[in-house]
Every structure is written in structure tokens, then in C-alpha cells.
C-alpha positions as CSV (number, residue, x, y, z in Angstrom):
1,X,10.8,12.5,9.9
2,X,7.2,11.8,9.0
3,X,4.9,10.0,11.5
4,X,4.5,7.1,9.0
5,X,8.3,6.7,8.6
6,X,8.8,6.7,12.4
7,X,6.0,4.1,12.9
8,X,7.4,1.9,10.1
9,X,10.8,1.9,11.7
10,X,9.7,0.5,15.0
11,X,6.7,-1.6,13.7
12,X,8.6,-3.5,10.9
13,X,10.7,-5.7,13.2
14,X,7.6,-6.6,15.2
15,X,5.6,-7.4,12.0
16,X,8.5,-9.6,10.7
17,X,8.7,-11.4,14.1
18,X,5.1,-12.4,13.5
19,X,6.0,-13.9,10.1
20,X,4.5,-11.0,8.1
21,X,5.7,-8.2,5.9
22,X,4.9,-4.5,6.6
23,X,3.3,-3.4,3.3
24,X,2.4,0.2,4.2
25,X,1.8,2.7,7.0
26,X,-1.0,5.2,6.6
27,X,-1.9,8.2,8.9
28,X,-5.1,9.8,7.6
29,X,-8.0,12.0,8.7
30,X,-11.4,10.6,8.0
31,X,-14.1,13.1,9.1
32,X,-13.2,14.4,12.5
33,X,-11.1,11.3,13.4
34,X,-7.5,10.4,12.7
35,X,-6.4,6.8,11.8
36,X,-3.0,5.2,12.0
37,X,-3.1,2.0,9.9
38,X,-0.5,-0.7,9.4
39,X,-1.1,-2.8,6.3
40,X,0.5,-6.2,6.5
41,X,1.0,-9.2,4.1
42,X,2.3,-12.7,4.1
43,X,2.5,-15.7,1.8
44,X,-0.9,-17.4,1.8
45,X,-2.6,-14.3,3.1
46,X,-3.2,-12.5,6.4
47,X,-6.0,-13.5,8.7
48,X,-7.6,-11.8,11.7
49,X,-5.4,-13.5,14.2
50,X,-2.3,-12.0,12.4
51,X,-3.8,-8.5,12.6
52,X,-4.8,-9.0,16.3
53,X,-1.4,-10.3,17.4
54,X,0.5,-7.5,15.6
55,X,-1.9,-4.9,17.0
56,X,-1.3,-6.2,20.5
57,X,2.5,-6.2,20.0
58,X,2.7,-2.7,18.4
59,X,0.2,-0.9,20.6
60,X,2.5,-0.7,23.8
61,X,5.4,0.5,21.6
62,X,3.1,3.3,20.2
63,X,2.3,4.3,23.8
64,X,6.0,4.4,24.7
65,X,7.3,6.2,21.6
66,X,4.2,8.5,21.3
67,X,4.8,9.6,17.7
68,X,1.4,11.3,17.4
69,X,0.4,14.2,19.7
70,X,-3.4,14.0,19.4
71,X,-5.8,11.1,19.7
72,X,-6.2,8.6,16.9
73,X,-7.5,5.1,16.1
74,X,-4.9,2.4,15.5
75,X,-5.7,-0.4,13.1
76,X,-3.8,-3.4,11.6
77,X,-5.2,-4.5,8.3
78,X,-4.4,-6.9,5.5
79,X,-2.8,-5.1,2.5
80,X,-5.7,-6.7,0.5
81,X,-5.9,-8.3,-2.9
82,X,-6.3,-5.0,-4.7
83,X,-3.5,-3.2,-2.8
84,X,-1.9,0.0,-4.0
85,X,1.6,-0.3,-5.5
86,X,3.9,2.5,-4.2
87,X,7.5,1.5,-3.9
88,X,9.8,0.3,-6.7
89,X,9.9,-3.1,-5.0
90,X,6.1,-3.4,-5.1
91,X,6.2,-2.9,-8.9
92,X,9.1,-5.5,-9.3
93,X,7.2,-8.1,-7.2
94,X,4.0,-7.8,-9.3
95,X,5.5,-7.4,-12.8
96,X,3.2,-9.1,-15.3
97,X,0.2,-8.8,-12.9
98,X,-3.2,-7.3,-13.8
99,X,-3.4,-3.7,-12.5
100,X,-5.6,-0.6,-12.7
101,X,-3.9,2.7,-13.4
102,X,-5.9,5.7,-12.1
103,X,-4.9,9.0,-13.8
104,X,-5.3,12.6,-12.7
105,X,-6.6,13.5,-16.2
106,X,-8.5,11.3,-18.7
107,X,-6.5,9.7,-21.5
108,X,-8.7,8.6,-24.5
109,X,-11.7,9.4,-22.3
110,X,-10.6,7.1,-19.4
111,X,-9.3,8.0,-15.9
112,X,-9.1,4.3,-14.9
113,X,-7.3,1.9,-17.2
114,X,-7.4,-1.9,-16.6
115,X,-4.1,-3.3,-17.9
116,X,-1.1,-5.5,-17.2
117,X,2.1,-4.2,-15.5
118,X,5.0,-4.5,-17.9
119,X,7.7,-2.1,-16.6
120,X,8.6,0.4,-13.9
121,X,11.5,2.8,-14.1
122,X,12.1,6.2,-12.4
123,X,8.4,6.5,-11.5
124,X,7.3,5.7,-15.1
125,X,4.8,2.9,-15.4
126,X,4.7,0.8,-18.6
127,X,1.6,-1.3,-19.2
128,X,-0.1,-3.5,-21.8
129,X,-3.7,-2.4,-22.4
130,X,-5.2,-4.7,-25.0
131,X,-2.7,-4.7,-27.9
132,X,-1.3,-1.3,-26.9
133,X,1.8,-0.7,-24.8
134,X,1.6,2.6,-22.9
135,X,4.1,4.3,-20.6
136,X,2.7,6.8,-18.1
137,X,4.8,9.6,-16.6
138,X,4.9,9.8,-12.8
139,X,3.0,13.1,-13.0
140,X,0.1,11.5,-14.8
141,X,-0.6,8.7,-12.3
142,X,-2.7,9.2,-9.3
143,X,-2.7,5.5,-8.2
144,X,-1.7,2.1,-9.3
145,X,-3.4,-0.9,-7.7
146,X,-3.5,-4.6,-8.3
147,X,-6.6,-5.8,-10.0
148,X,-8.3,-9.1,-9.2
149,X,-9.8,-10.9,-12.2
150,X,-12.5,-13.5,-11.7
């Protein structure tokens, strides 16, 4: 089992007990350092005290379970307004929302397409871009994230 899956299993009940939802777990290398990040969300938004409380509650569990051999930095963050959509449930929750689709290869000269989420099935993302409805195959899409419009 991947580190992120292990951490999600024991962190999710703690996050829920604090009135939040575990949005994602990320384990990444940035420069010479490794980072383990929990992204959390809740209705009305997450604040610094939510992040701090969950960090304090999960930290001793990380010490006990020891899912990562080397040293790393542990952070608890808000999922953010322009969060990435990854799981089918993420797409269902934000159907009809403004998104940005980032592609591996340009389509009509664009690698980033601002649009509205209209459908998601078997990894295929259907969007409304202007007057055009487009369906992207899973293999074309590098990232889908919410887009905030002001």
C-alpha cells in the first residue's frame, strides 16, 4: 500500500472528528526535502486553527505508525479554492462549476482551457467551453482544478 493511502486510512477519522473532510494526501519531494501534506476542507472553509488542531492530533499517530522511513516535513493545509479534482466524487460534487483543464498536449493551441464541468464518466471529462461541448479522454488530461471567477 502506498504511503499516501496508509496515511489517509489513519488520518481520515481524526480529520472527521475535527469536523472536516480529508480532501487529499500528498507525499512529494521538493528540492532535497520531502513533504507529507494533508489537504482538508469543511463547509464554510478551513482556517488556521483547524489545520493546527488536526496537525497536533495526527502528528503522534504518524510517530507511532511510522509510515515513512526517512525524514520529512508534515503539513496540514486547506484544499484551497482552486483545488485539483481527482476522484469521481470530486467531479460529482462540483458538477456545473467553473474549472480549468490542463492538457498534456495543446488542443487548438491551448494547454489550459477555462470551462465549466458538465460530465465525468470513466475518467472522461466533459466540459462546456464557450458554446462548444468537449469531452477529454483520461489520457489527454494532466490536471483538472476548480477555477475561481471574480
